[in-house]
N, C-alpha and C positions, 0 to 999 in steps of 0.2 A: 060119780062117787066121791065122797070126801077123801082127801089125802091125809094119811096119818103121819105125825111127826112126834118126836120127843119134846121138842121145843120150837116155838115160832118166835122170831125177833122182828119187832116193828121198828124200822129205821136202820139204814146202813151207813150212817155217819161214823164218826170216829169211835164212839162208844158202842153203838149197835153192831157194827162190823167186827169190832174187837170181841164183843161178847159172843157173837155167832161163831167166830173162829176158835176162841178159847174153849167153848163148850163142845164144838165139833171135835176138837183135839182130844177131849176126854171120852169120846165115843158116842155122843148123842147125835141123832139125826135132826138137822136143823133146817127150818124154813125161814128164809130171809126176805122180808117184804119191804120194798123200797119204792117210793113214788117217782124218784128221778130216773130218767131213761138210761143213763150210762154213767160210768165213773169219770172223775175229773181226768183230764189229759196231763201227761208228764210235760215238763217244760225244759227247754234247753237252758244251758248255764247263763246265757246272756239275756234271757227273757225277763221281763219285769216280775218282781216278787209279788206274791199275793198279799193283799192288805191284812188278811186275818192270819195271825201266827199264834203258836203256843210255845210256852216255855216248859219243855218236858223235863221232869225230874229224872235223876239217874234210875230210880225204880221203875218209872214209866218206860224208860228206854229199855230196861231189862225185860219188862213184860213183852214189849214189841219184838225184842231179839228172840226170846223164847218161842214166840209164835211164828218166827221166820219173816216178820214184817220189816224190821229195821233194816235188814240187808237189802230190801227192795227199794228203799228211799234213795234218792239221788244224793250221795254223800257230799257232793260239791255245793249243795244248797242248804246244808246243815251248818249252823254256827254254834259250836260249843262255847259257852261263856264261862270264864274263870273267876270273875269277881262280881259282887253286887254292891252298889254304892247307894246309900239311903240318907237323905237329909230333908229338912222341912223349912217352910217359909218363915216361921216365927221362932227363930232360935239360931244357935251357932254350932250345935253339935252335929256330928255326922257319924255314920256307922259304915264300916267296910267289911264285907265278908270275902274271904279268899279261899279257893279250893286247896291251896298249898297247906293250910292249917289242918285239913282233913286228909292230907296225903292222897288227894284225888286229882284226876286230870281236869275235871270241870265241875261246876255246880249244877249244870243242866244244859239243855240244847234248845235253840230257837229253830223251829221247823214250821213251814207253811202248812196250814190246816188242810188245804186241798191235796198236798203231797202225801200227808198221812192217810187221808181217805183213799186216795188212789192205790197206795201200797197195800192197805188193809183189804180193799175190795179185790185187788188182783190175787192175793193169796186165797181169799174166800172162793174165787172162781176156780181155783185148782183143787178144792176139797170136794171129794165125791159125796160126802155126807152133808153138804150144804146145798140146798136147792133154792135158786133165786125166783122170786115173783116180782118182776120189775119190767115196766113201771106198773105198780099196783098199790093198793092201800086197803086197810081193814075197814069195812063199813059197819059190821056188827059183830058182837061178841055174846055168846051164850054158853052156859054150862049144860052139856047134854046128859042123858041118863046113864051113860057109861063112865061118868065122873072124869071126863076130859072136856076141853073147850071145843066149841064149834065156832069157827071164824068164817065169815062170808066176806070175800074181797070184792072190790069194785068191779072186777072183771067177771064176777060170778063164781069164781073158784071157791071151793069149800075146803078148809083145812081143819084137822082135828089134832091139836097138840095137847100134851099133858100139862105144859106150862107155856104161858105167853109172856115174853119180856118186852115191855114198852121202853124203847130207847130212841124215841122220835122227837127229842128236843124239848125246849122250854114250853112251847105251845102244843104239847103232845095231844093229838086227837085220840090216840089210843087210851091215854090216861082219862080223858073225858068220857069216852065210851064205857070204860070200866067203872066209872063212878067214884073216882078218888077225889077227896077234898084237899085243896091246896091253900096254904096261907102264904102271904107274901107282902111286899111293900115296894113302893116306887122311890128310888133315890132322888127323884127330881133332877136327874143328871143325864147327859148324853156322853157317850164315848166317841171321840174323834180318832179315827185311825188313818194312817198314811205312812209312806216310806220316805225318808229324807236323806239327803247328802249333807254332811257337815264338814267344816273346815279341817277338823282334826279327826284322826281315826278313833273308832269307838272303844278300842283297847280291850275287846272281848269282854266287855263289862255290861251288866244290866243295871241301868240307872233308874232310880225312883225318887222323885221329889214330891212331897206332900204340900199342896197349896190350899188356901182357904176355899178355892172354887172346886177342888178335887185333885186327886193324884195324877201325876204325869210320869209315864214310863218311856224310856228309850231302850229298846231291845236290839242287840247287835245282829246284823244279818251277814251271811257269808260273803256277799259281794261288797262289803265295806259300808253299806248303807245302815241306817237304823230304822226299825219299825217303831212308830210312836203309838201309844195308847194314852190319849189325853181325856181324862174324865172331868167334865165341866158341868157346873150348874146350868140349867136349861137356858136361861137368858144369856149367860156368858158364852155358851156353846153356839147359840144362834149368831151372836156377834162375831165369833171366830170363824164360823162357816161362811159368813157374808163377806169376809175379807178376800182380796185377791191374793195370789200366791206370795207375792213379795211382802205384803202386809202380814199375812199369816206367818211366814218364816221369821219376820222380825219379832212378832208377838211370842212365837214359840221359843225363839232364842232367849228372849228376856225371861220367860217363865222358867227356862232351864238354866238360867244364870250363865249362859255361854260356856258350859262345861266342856263342850266339844268345838268351841269356836262358833263361827257364824253358821247358821242353817242356810245352805247355799241353794239347794233345789228341793222340790217336793213333788211327789206323785199326785195323782188325784186323791181327794179326801172323801171319806165316808163317815157318817155318824149314825149311831143307833141308840135308842133309849136304854137306860140302865134300871134294873130292878132286881130284887131277890125273891126267892120263893122256896118253900119246902112242903112236901106232901105229908099230910098227917099220918098216912100209912104208906108203906111201900109194897105191901102184899095184900091182895084182896081177890078171893075167888079165882085162884090159879093165875092171876096176873101180877107180875112183879115189875116195879119201876127201877130203872137204872139211869145214871148220868143226869143230864139236865131235865129229864122227865120227872126225876125225883127231887132234885135240888138245883138251885141256881144261885151263884155267888157274884159279888162284885169282881170285875175283871182286872184285879190288881196284878199287873205284870204278866198277864196271859196265863195264869196258873190253873184256871178252872177245870180244864180237861183232865188234869191229873187226878182229881177226885173221881171222875168217871172211870178212868182206867183202874183206880183202886177198887171201885165197885166190882169191876169185872174180875180182877185178881182174886178177891175174897170169894166171890160167888163160885168161881171155878174150883177153888179149894174146898168149899163146902159141899157141892153136889157132884163134882167130878169123880168119876169112878162108880157112882151109884147106878143101880139098874134102872131106877125110875127117877126122872127129873123132878117129879112132884114129891118132895119130901118136906112136909110142912114144918117139922121140927128143925131141920137144917136151914130152911129158908127163913124161919122166924129168928133163928140165931143170927143169920146174915143181916136181916132187917134191923135188929136191935143194935148190932155193932156198928153198921154203917150209918144209921140214923144219928147216933150219938156223935160219931166222928165228923160227919158232914155238918151237923148243926153247930158244932164248935167252930169249924172253919167258916161257915156262913156268917156267924155273929162276930167272929174275930175280924174278918175282912170289913164288915160294916163298922165295927168299933174303930178300927184303924183309920178308916175314911173319915169318921166323925171327929175322933180325938185330934187328929193331925190338922183338921180344918179349923179348930177353935183358936181364937186369939184372945188370951187372957193372961196377965202377968204370972199368976200362980201356976196355971196349967203349962205355960211356956217353960217356966223354970223346972217343973217336974219332968216335963218331956225331955228337956235338955239333960237333966240329971240322969234319967233312965238311959238315954243314948250314950252318955259318957261312961256309965257303968259297963254297958255292953262293949263299947269300943276299947275300953281300957282293960278288959278282962278276956284274955284268949280262951279261958275255960268256958266262960259264958257264951262267947261267940261260937265255939265248937259245939256246945250243947244245942244252941238254937239252930245251927246249920243242920246238925244230924236230925233233930226233931222235924225240921221243915222238910228234909229229904224223905223222911218216913211218911209223914202225914200228907204230903202233897203228891203222893204217888198212887 
């Protein structure tokens, strides 16, 4: 017999597990479908840090705290950063943001992705109104005569939710099954990620330098290392990945202009292709897209997951407390608001990547002038920081 649920969530990564938990907390009965067999394991303080990290905004941290997730993270592996330092290759101006100007303790926190997933899934395990289907996946979706969905899983299990949330990432198979159209583009870049030891301390600062070949970020880790996200044009990325560790460290230090002294040691390196995408619709036949299933942005300073958590926060506000998870009016309101906000972020990240990569005297002068205005105006800096903290959460 089919099993009835208010909501089914495809994908138990950061956004999917967060959505399941937030909606379960409002009273809905949730089915959580995840292909991976088990949650990531917790790590000891002295174990190597994961190569994939996120810069969680204060609002994202607040969402996780309200869900009882933040408390489950290993606090010794979280690095709160207090400053952000931005400069570019073709100019002399720099911009520094400092949490002191907002009377806050930090601008955000650098946390390993696998630690966030582990904590989210652990809290989901404790909720009696969340039922796991793991390892499993959705093989077919159809709307039945009772105006709810019928999902058939790879295991043969049948689920009947009022609403299906697709939160299974950029290559979402659920999105494809539900017939959503997606537009997107290839940046012709790769992101190289690694953890490095530097001669000088990271100063609890997130560093971002814009280069002609792509932006380079140094993000502070709690163990004193820095997590790098180096977005490079494809040919240049191939050249960098072909270097031995000492050659790569020298090239990285040069690209970073030695802000933290020599790059002394490096972990293993990984690279992955960069692209952007956006779904034309987020809601279709009782299927709703969230997170990377709906939108994908350039990984500038590890900020993308904040958009997904913002999706979850607004969705819980819109339908939390309703008797029926399927409320087309509320869900359309959610879709309109989040589509406009994420479209702005997607194109803003793309524009930053492009504009700061151009080398032209007039553009360089305008860029420098704009950065000087920001740096010399505390009011403008505070406005930008407040807006970023709201929009990236």
